[in-house]
VMD Tcl script that builds the backbone (N, CA, C; Angstrom):
set m [mol new atoms 390]
animate dup $m
set s [atomselect $m all]
$s set {name element resname resid chain x y z} {
  {N N MET 1 A 86.964 109.494 63.034}
  {CA C MET 1 A 85.743 110.004 62.482}
  {C C MET 1 A 84.935 110.749 63.531}
  {N N SER 2 A 84.828 110.184 64.730}
  {CA C SER 2 A 84.026 110.845 65.762}
  {C C SER 2 A 84.903 111.394 66.870}
  {N N MET 3 A 86.175 111.667 66.571}
  {CA C MET 3 A 87.067 112.173 67.610}
  {C C MET 3 A 86.656 113.552 68.099}
  {N N HIS 4 A 85.941 114.311 67.266}
  {CA C HIS 4 A 85.528 115.640 67.706}
  {C C HIS 4 A 84.499 115.567 68.821}
  {N N LEU 5 A 83.909 114.392 69.052}
  {CA C LEU 5 A 82.914 114.236 70.106}
  {C C LEU 5 A 83.552 113.870 71.452}
  {N N HIS 6 A 84.811 113.478 71.441}
  {CA C HIS 6 A 85.464 113.044 72.666}
  {C C HIS 6 A 85.986 114.228 73.466}
  {N N HIS 7 A 86.150 113.982 74.750}
  {CA C HIS 7 A 86.697 114.996 75.651}
  {C C HIS 7 A 88.182 115.176 75.363}
  {N N PRO 8 A 88.732 116.383 75.515}
  {CA C PRO 8 A 90.157 116.598 75.230}
  {C C PRO 8 A 91.100 115.730 76.061}
  {N N SER 9 A 90.663 115.279 77.237}
  {CA C SER 9 A 91.543 114.446 78.061}
  {C C SER 9 A 91.786 113.076 77.426}
  {N N LEU 10 A 90.933 112.673 76.480}
  {CA C LEU 10 A 91.102 111.393 75.813}
  {C C LEU 10 A 92.001 111.507 74.586}
  {N N SER 11 A 92.428 112.703 74.280}
  {CA C SER 11 A 93.247 112.937 73.105}
  {C C SER 11 A 94.662 112.410 73.319}
  {N N LEU 12 A 95.301 112.014 72.243}
  {CA C LEU 12 A 96.677 111.548 72.316}
  {C C LEU 12 A 97.649 112.679 71.994}
  {N N ASN 13 A 97.147 113.844 71.674}
  {CA C ASN 13 A 97.990 114.965 71.266}
  {C C ASN 13 A 98.432 115.833 72.429}
  {N N GLY 14 A 98.013 115.564 73.630}
  {CA C GLY 14 A 98.337 116.417 74.760}
  {C C GLY 14 A 97.137 117.287 75.116}
  {N N LYS 15 A 97.361 118.209 76.029}
  {CA C LYS 15 A 96.249 119.034 76.506}
  {C C LYS 15 A 96.588 120.509 76.381}
  {N N LYS 16 A 97.095 120.922 75.250}
  {CA C LYS 16 A 97.422 122.319 75.050}
  {C C LYS 16 A 96.121 123.113 74.942}
  {N N LYS 17 A 96.029 124.175 75.733}
  {CA C LYS 17 A 94.784 124.920 75.782}
  {C C LYS 17 A 94.650 125.919 74.646}
  {N N GLY 18 A 95.757 126.443 74.149}
  {CA C GLY 18 A 95.673 127.428 73.074}
  {C C GLY 18 A 95.436 128.822 73.637}
  {N N LYS 19 A 95.111 129.735 72.768}
  {CA C LYS 19 A 94.916 131.125 73.149}
  {C C LYS 19 A 93.603 131.284 73.914}
  {N N HIS 20 A 93.641 132.048 75.019}
  {CA C HIS 20 A 92.465 132.240 75.852}
  {C C HIS 20 A 91.706 133.472 75.380}
  {N N LYS 21 A 90.409 133.356 75.192}
  {CA C LYS 21 A 89.576 134.497 74.789}
  {C C LYS 21 A 88.856 135.043 76.009}
  {N N PHE 22 A 88.812 136.354 76.101}
  {CA C PHE 22 A 88.130 137.006 77.211}
  {C C PHE 22 A 86.831 137.624 76.725}
  {N N ARG 23 A 85.919 137.868 77.694}
  {CA C ARG 23 A 84.630 138.458 77.321}
  {C C ARG 23 A 84.790 139.887 76.838}
  {N N ASN 24 A 85.665 140.631 77.494}
  {CA C ASN 24 A 85.854 142.028 77.096}
  {C C ASN 24 A 87.295 142.443 77.381}
  {N N ALA 25 A 87.637 143.655 76.991}
  {CA C ALA 25 A 89.006 144.142 77.117}
  {C C ALA 25 A 89.406 144.325 78.576}
  {N N ASP 26 A 88.446 144.677 79.432}
  {CA C ASP 26 A 88.737 144.894 80.848}
  {C C ASP 26 A 89.212 143.597 81.515}
  {N N GLU 27 A 88.533 142.493 81.209}
  {CA C GLU 27 A 88.944 141.195 81.772}
  {C C GLU 27 A 90.312 140.776 81.243}
  {N N ALA 28 A 90.581 141.041 79.980}
  {CA C ALA 28 A 91.872 140.698 79.393}
  {C C ALA 28 A 92.986 141.489 80.082}
  {N N ARG 29 A 92.754 142.792 80.312}
  {CA C ARG 29 A 93.750 143.632 80.969}
  {C C ARG 29 A 94.003 143.143 82.385}
  {N N LYS 30 A 92.937 142.815 83.092}
  {CA C LYS 30 A 93.052 142.336 84.467}
  {C C LYS 30 A 93.839 141.018 84.530}
  {N N ALA 31 A 93.577 140.104 83.588}
  {CA C ALA 31 A 94.282 138.823 83.558}
  {C C ALA 31 A 95.762 139.036 83.278}
  {N N ARG 32 A 96.094 139.968 82.359}
  {CA C ARG 32 A 97.504 140.257 82.069}
  {C C ARG 32 A 98.203 140.827 83.295}
  {N N GLU 33 A 97.518 141.713 84.027}
  {CA C GLU 33 A 98.106 142.295 85.239}
  {C C GLU 33 A 98.356 141.229 86.304}
  {N N LEU 34 A 97.387 140.351 86.501}
  {CA C LEU 34 A 97.539 139.274 87.493}
  {C C LEU 34 A 98.695 138.343 87.116}
  {N N ASP 35 A 98.819 138.035 85.827}
  {CA C ASP 35 A 99.894 137.176 85.368}
  {C C ASP 35 A 101.254 137.835 85.596}
  {N N LYS 36 A 101.330 139.130 85.318}
  {CA C LYS 36 A 102.576 139.870 85.517}
  {C C LYS 36 A 102.946 139.910 86.999}
  {N N GLU 37 A 101.938 140.151 87.872}
  {CA C GLU 37 A 102.181 140.177 89.316}
  {C C GLU 37 A 102.662 138.812 89.814}
  {N N TRP 38 A 102.071 137.751 89.304}
  {CA C TRP 38 A 102.443 136.410 89.724}
  {C C TRP 38 A 103.900 136.112 89.354}
  {N N ASN 39 A 104.297 136.478 88.117}
  {CA C ASN 39 A 105.680 136.249 87.688}
  {C C ASN 39 A 106.658 137.068 88.524}
  {N N GLU 40 A 106.302 138.312 88.872}
  {CA C GLU 40 A 107.162 139.143 89.718}
  {C C GLU 40 A 107.298 138.540 91.111}
  {N N LEU 41 A 106.195 138.016 91.653}
  {CA C LEU 41 A 106.216 137.385 92.965}
  {C C LEU 41 A 107.153 136.173 92.973}
  {N N LEU 42 A 107.090 135.370 91.915}
  {CA C LEU 42 A 107.968 134.209 91.820}
  {C C LEU 42 A 109.435 134.637 91.754}
  {N N LYS 43 A 109.726 135.688 90.986}
  {CA C LYS 43 A 111.111 136.170 90.871}
  {C C LYS 43 A 111.615 136.742 92.194}
  {N N ARG 44 A 110.736 137.459 92.911}
  {CA C ARG 44 A 111.130 138.043 94.201}
  {C C ARG 44 A 111.508 136.969 95.201}
  {N N ASN 45 A 110.806 135.874 95.178}
  {CA C ASN 45 A 111.072 134.786 96.124}
  {C C ASN 45 A 112.148 133.823 95.621}
  {N N GLY 46 A 112.737 134.120 94.488}
  {CA C GLY 46 A 113.832 133.300 93.973}
  {C C GLY 46 A 113.384 132.014 93.324}
  {N N ILE 47 A 112.153 131.948 92.895}
  {CA C ILE 47 A 111.650 130.730 92.263}
  {C C ILE 47 A 111.435 131.016 90.783}
  {N N GLU 48 A 112.326 130.493 89.970}
  {CA C GLU 48 A 112.147 130.615 88.525}
  {C C GLU 48 A 111.851 129.217 87.995}
  {N N ALA 49 A 110.772 129.107 87.289}
  {CA C ALA 49 A 110.273 127.791 86.889}
  {C C ALA 49 A 111.283 127.012 86.046}
  {N N GLU 50 A 111.883 127.644 85.056}
  {CA C GLU 50 A 112.801 126.923 84.172}
  {C C GLU 50 A 114.045 126.475 84.928}
  {N N GLU 51 A 114.576 127.372 85.738}
  {CA C GLU 51 A 115.777 127.034 86.511}
  {C C GLU 51 A 115.482 125.922 87.514}
  {N N LYS 52 A 114.305 125.992 88.138}
  {CA C LYS 52 A 113.914 124.976 89.119}
  {C C LYS 52 A 113.786 123.605 88.447}
  {N N ARG 53 A 113.171 123.559 87.262}
  {CA C ARG 53 A 113.015 122.300 86.545}
  {C C ARG 53 A 114.370 121.723 86.154}
  {N N ARG 54 A 115.270 122.593 85.682}
  {CA C ARG 54 A 116.580 122.137 85.238}
  {C C ARG 54 A 117.377 121.569 86.408}
  {N N LYS 55 A 117.355 122.258 87.554}
  {CA C LYS 55 A 118.090 121.778 88.730}
  {C C LYS 55 A 117.534 120.444 89.214}
  {N N ARG 56 A 116.219 120.329 89.213}
  {CA C ARG 56 A 115.600 119.088 89.668}
  {C C ARG 56 A 115.969 117.932 88.741}
  {N N ALA 57 A 115.980 118.184 87.441}
  {CA C ALA 57 A 116.321 117.126 86.486}
  {C C ALA 57 A 117.781 116.716 86.617}
  {N N LEU 58 A 118.673 117.677 86.840}
  {CA C LEU 58 A 120.093 117.355 86.943}
  {C C LEU 58 A 120.437 116.678 88.258}
  {N N SER 59 A 119.670 116.956 89.308}
  {CA C SER 59 A 119.983 116.373 90.610}
  {C C SER 59 A 119.365 115.002 90.819}
  {N N SER 60 A 118.458 114.592 89.946}
  {CA C SER 60 A 117.806 113.298 90.141}
  {C C SER 60 A 118.768 112.165 89.810}
  {N N GLU 61 A 118.580 111.027 90.489}
  {CA C GLU 61 A 119.438 109.873 90.293}
  {C C GLU 61 A 118.955 109.048 89.110}
  {N N VAL 62 A 119.866 108.311 88.512}
  {CA C VAL 62 A 119.524 107.436 87.403}
  {C C VAL 62 A 118.763 106.238 87.958}
  {N N TYR 63 A 117.660 105.884 87.320}
  {CA C TYR 63 A 116.839 104.762 87.781}
  {C C TYR 63 A 117.508 103.449 87.414}
  {N N ILE 64 A 117.707 102.603 88.411}
  {CA C ILE 64 A 118.239 101.263 88.208}
  {C C ILE 64 A 117.181 100.291 88.706}
  {N N PRO 65 A 116.628 99.469 87.815}
  {CA C PRO 65 A 115.563 98.554 88.247}
  {C C PRO 65 A 116.081 97.538 89.243}
  {N N PRO 66 A 115.237 97.106 90.191}
  {CA C PRO 66 A 115.680 96.127 91.193}
  {C C PRO 66 A 115.948 94.773 90.547}
  {N N LYS 67 A 116.876 94.031 91.129}
  {CA C LYS 67 A 117.185 92.704 90.604}
  {C C LYS 67 A 116.042 91.766 90.962}
  {N N ASP 68 A 115.624 91.010 89.987}
  {CA C ASP 68 A 114.490 90.107 90.160}
  {C C ASP 68 A 114.975 88.692 89.879}
  {N N SER 69 A 114.643 87.768 90.741}
  {CA C SER 69 A 115.129 86.404 90.582}
  {C C SER 69 A 114.440 85.684 89.424}
  {N N THR 70 A 113.287 86.176 88.979}
  {CA C THR 70 A 112.581 85.502 87.897}
  {C C THR 70 A 113.123 85.881 86.530}
  {N N ARG 71 A 113.888 86.975 86.448}
  {CA C ARG 71 A 114.436 87.396 85.169}
  {C C ARG 71 A 115.727 86.645 84.859}
  {N N ARG 72 A 116.080 86.594 83.607}
  {CA C ARG 72 A 117.295 85.916 83.180}
  {C C ARG 72 A 118.511 86.708 83.653}
  {N N GLN 73 A 119.476 86.028 84.192}
  {CA C GLN 73 A 120.684 86.686 84.666}
  {C C GLN 73 A 121.506 87.171 83.488}
  {N N THR 74 A 122.093 88.351 83.607}
  {CA C THR 74 A 122.845 88.919 82.498}
  {C C THR 74 A 124.253 88.349 82.407}
  {N N ASN 75 A 124.735 87.699 83.455}
  {CA C ASN 75 A 126.106 87.190 83.419}
  {C C ASN 75 A 126.184 85.761 82.896}
  {N N THR 76 A 125.066 85.176 82.451}
  {CA C THR 76 A 125.106 83.823 81.917}
  {C C THR 76 A 125.705 83.840 80.518}
  {N N GLU 77 A 126.265 82.716 80.130}
  {CA C GLU 77 A 126.904 82.626 78.821}
  {C C GLU 77 A 125.842 82.622 77.723}
  {N N ASN 78 A 126.094 83.357 76.663}
  {CA C ASN 78 A 125.160 83.429 75.553}
  {C C ASN 78 A 125.391 82.244 74.621}
  {N N VAL 79 A 124.373 81.417 74.440}
  {CA C VAL 79 A 124.489 80.246 73.581}
  {C C VAL 79 A 124.110 80.673 72.169}
  {N N ARG 80 A 125.052 80.533 71.247}
  {CA C ARG 80 A 124.823 80.953 69.869}
  {C C ARG 80 A 124.070 79.864 69.117}
  {N N SER 81 A 123.270 80.255 68.139}
  {CA C SER 81 A 122.546 79.273 67.342}
  {C C SER 81 A 123.447 78.741 66.237}
  {N N LEU 82 A 123.116 77.567 65.757}
  {CA C LEU 82 A 123.908 76.922 64.724}
  {C C LEU 82 A 123.603 77.568 63.380}
  {N N ASN 83 A 124.614 78.023 62.670}
  {CA C ASN 83 A 124.439 78.630 61.362}
  {C C ASN 83 A 125.129 77.740 60.346}
  {N N THR 84 A 124.337 76.966 59.589}
  {CA C THR 84 A 124.908 76.063 58.599}
  {C C THR 84 A 125.099 76.751 57.262}
  {N N GLY 85 A 124.450 77.888 57.046}
  {CA C GLY 85 A 124.570 78.606 55.791}
  {C C GLY 85 A 123.669 78.067 54.702}
  {N N LEU 86 A 122.834 77.080 55.025}
  {CA C LEU 86 A 121.961 76.471 54.020}
  {C C LEU 86 A 120.607 77.160 53.927}
  {N N GLY 87 A 120.285 78.043 54.818}
  {CA C GLY 87 A 118.986 78.702 54.800}
  {C C GLY 87 A 118.203 78.358 56.043}
  {N N VAL 88 A 116.983 78.848 56.101}
  {CA C VAL 88 A 116.171 78.663 57.289}
  {C C VAL 88 A 115.592 77.259 57.355}
  {N N ALA 89 A 114.973 76.796 56.266}
  {CA C ALA 89 A 114.357 75.473 56.251}
  {C C ALA 89 A 114.367 74.959 54.819}
  {N N PRO 90 A 114.380 73.631 54.626}
  {CA C PRO 90 A 114.356 73.107 53.249}
  {C C PRO 90 A 112.987 73.332 52.612}
  {N N LEU 91 A 112.967 73.415 51.296}
  {CA C LEU 91 A 111.734 73.633 50.551}
  {C C LEU 91 A 110.877 72.373 50.620}
  {N N ALA 92 A 109.607 72.536 50.952}
  {CA C ALA 92 A 108.696 71.396 51.039}
  {C C ALA 92 A 108.352 70.925 49.629}
  {N N PRO 93 A 108.124 69.629 49.455}
  {CA C PRO 93 A 107.768 69.141 48.106}
  {C C PRO 93 A 106.383 69.660 47.703}
  {N N ALA 94 A 106.194 69.877 46.412}
  {CA C ALA 94 A 104.914 70.394 45.900}
  {C C ALA 94 A 103.820 69.364 46.130}
  {N N LYS 95 A 102.634 69.836 46.503}
  {CA C LYS 95 A 101.509 68.950 46.774}
  {C C LYS 95 A 100.758 68.691 45.462}
  {N N VAL 96 A 100.656 67.431 45.080}
  {CA C VAL 96 A 100.025 67.037 43.824}
  {C C VAL 96 A 98.977 65.980 44.122}
  {N N TYR 97 A 97.781 66.117 43.519}
  {CA C TYR 97 A 96.710 65.141 43.705}
  {C C TYR 97 A 97.034 63.900 42.891}
  {N N THR 98 A 97.050 62.748 43.554}
  {CA C THR 98 A 97.402 61.496 42.869}
  {C C THR 98 A 96.214 60.538 42.790}
  {N N GLY 99 A 95.029 60.967 43.240}
  {CA C GLY 99 A 93.854 60.092 43.241}
  {C C GLY 99 A 93.210 60.005 41.873}
  {N N THR 100 A 92.105 59.222 41.795}
  {CA C THR 100 A 91.422 59.005 40.517}
  {C C THR 100 A 89.987 59.513 40.530}
  {N N LYS 101 A 89.457 59.958 41.686}
  {CA C LYS 101 A 88.053 60.373 41.761}
  {C C LYS 101 A 87.801 61.745 41.155}
  {N N VAL 102 A 88.668 62.706 41.403}
  {CA C VAL 102 A 88.446 64.070 40.918}
  {C C VAL 102 A 89.035 64.199 39.523}
  {N N LYS 103 A 88.175 64.628 38.580}
  {CA C LYS 103 A 88.638 64.788 37.200}
  {C C LYS 103 A 89.291 66.144 36.979}
  {N N GLY 104 A 88.813 67.154 37.738}
  {CA C GLY 104 A 89.372 68.492 37.559}
  {C C GLY 104 A 88.679 69.495 38.461}
  {N N ILE 105 A 88.961 70.774 38.221}
  {CA C ILE 105 A 88.378 71.857 39.003}
  {C C ILE 105 A 87.714 72.821 38.039}
  {N N ALA 106 A 86.478 73.216 38.366}
  {CA C ALA 106 A 85.740 74.161 37.514}
  {C C ALA 106 A 85.402 75.405 38.315}
  {N N THR 107 A 85.145 76.491 37.593}
  {CA C THR 107 A 84.752 77.734 38.249}
  {C C THR 107 A 83.246 77.865 38.128}
  {N N MET 108 A 82.546 77.842 39.267}
  {CA C MET 108 A 81.095 77.887 39.265}
  {C C MET 108 A 80.605 79.318 39.097}
  {N N HIS 109 A 80.980 80.189 39.971}
  {CA C HIS 109 A 80.510 81.583 39.940}
  {C C HIS 109 A 81.655 82.468 40.398}
  {N N LYS 110 A 82.022 83.423 39.593}
  {CA C LYS 110 A 83.162 84.313 39.867}
  {C C LYS 110 A 84.394 83.463 40.129}
  {N N SER 111 A 84.931 83.469 41.320}
  {CA C SER 111 A 86.152 82.690 41.569}
  {C C SER 111 A 85.876 81.519 42.507}
  {N N ASN 112 A 84.658 80.994 42.467}
  {CA C ASN 112 A 84.289 79.870 43.323}
  {C C ASN 112 A 84.702 78.570 42.632}
  {N N ALA 113 A 85.797 77.981 43.073}
  {CA C ALA 113 A 86.292 76.743 42.469}
  {C C ALA 113 A 85.577 75.543 43.075}
  {N N VAL 114 A 85.108 74.631 42.191}
  {CA C VAL 114 A 84.420 73.424 42.660}
  {C C VAL 114 A 85.077 72.209 42.001}
  {N N PRO 115 A 85.149 71.093 42.725}
  {CA C PRO 115 A 85.738 69.888 42.126}
  {C C PRO 115 A 84.754 69.239 41.143}
  {N N VAL 116 A 85.287 68.653 40.083}
  {CA C VAL 116 A 84.462 67.958 39.087}
  {C C VAL 116 A 84.797 66.474 39.181}
  {N N PHE 117 A 83.740 65.655 39.422}
  {CA C PHE 117 A 83.951 64.226 39.607}
  {C C PHE 117 A 83.598 63.404 38.354}
  {N N SER 118 A 82.818 63.987 37.432}
  {CA C SER 118 A 82.444 63.225 36.241}
  {C C SER 118 A 82.388 64.166 35.035}
  {N N ASP 119 A 82.335 63.555 33.843}
  {CA C ASP 119 A 82.242 64.353 32.619}
  {C C ASP 119 A 80.905 65.088 32.554}
  {N N GLU 120 A 79.837 64.456 33.085}
  {CA C GLU 120 A 78.507 65.083 33.058}
  {C C GLU 120 A 78.498 66.365 33.902}
  {N N GLU 121 A 79.136 66.331 35.068}
  {CA C GLU 121 A 79.220 67.537 35.908}
  {C C GLU 121 A 79.951 68.652 35.173}
  {N N ALA 122 A 81.018 68.312 34.476}
  {CA C ALA 122 A 81.777 69.314 33.737}
  {C C ALA 122 A 80.932 69.970 32.685}
  {N N VAL 123 A 80.111 69.154 31.949}
  {CA C VAL 123 A 79.235 69.692 30.916}
  {C C VAL 123 A 78.158 70.568 31.543}
  {N N ASP 124 A 77.586 70.142 32.678}
  {CA C ASP 124 A 76.540 70.922 33.361}
  {C C ASP 124 A 77.077 72.283 33.815}
  {N N ILE 125 A 78.264 72.298 34.391}
  {CA C ILE 125 A 78.844 73.547 34.867}
  {C C ILE 125 A 79.146 74.467 33.688}
  {N N ALA 126 A 79.590 73.883 32.568}
  {CA C ALA 126 A 79.920 74.697 31.380}
  {C C ALA 126 A 78.652 75.299 30.774}
  {N N LYS 127 A 77.491 74.610 30.864}
  {CA C LYS 127 A 76.251 75.118 30.287}
  {C C LYS 127 A 75.508 76.093 31.183}
  {N N MET 128 A 75.932 76.225 32.461}
  {CA C MET 128 A 75.249 77.133 33.391}
  {C C MET 128 A 75.344 78.565 32.937}
  {N N ARG 129 A 74.269 79.302 33.199}
  {CA C ARG 129 A 74.278 80.728 32.843}
  {C C ARG 129 A 75.160 81.480 33.805}
  {N N ARG 130 A 75.809 82.504 33.317}
  {CA C ARG 130 A 76.708 83.276 34.157}
  {C C ARG 130 A 76.028 84.515 34.661}
}
mol reanalyze $m
mol bondsrecalc $m
mol representation Tube
mol addrep $m
């Protein structure tokens, strides 16, 4: 909702700048010339950005994390769990009220369930205005 108020560095979408607007045509022309000169300079010195990135990525070594004594060893035997085929757990028995004090359950207001202990309470709850 208020993401438009945050700084672009806090964005999760990256930091793409988009198209650059110039004050006038002269500044735009000058910026294009400088960009062209910079690319020519890089090519003259044998530095091409894409080729340099590709070579660096291909020459890098695969990262292997250091062995840590606190971690579980990978060469230990894997202990399998017991599968009886009967399911995860047995069904619990249904909970049923077996006492004599509560006569029933009434709805007081909307879905507010209240216990009824006597016949008089049941009549009072039934006569209440809704």
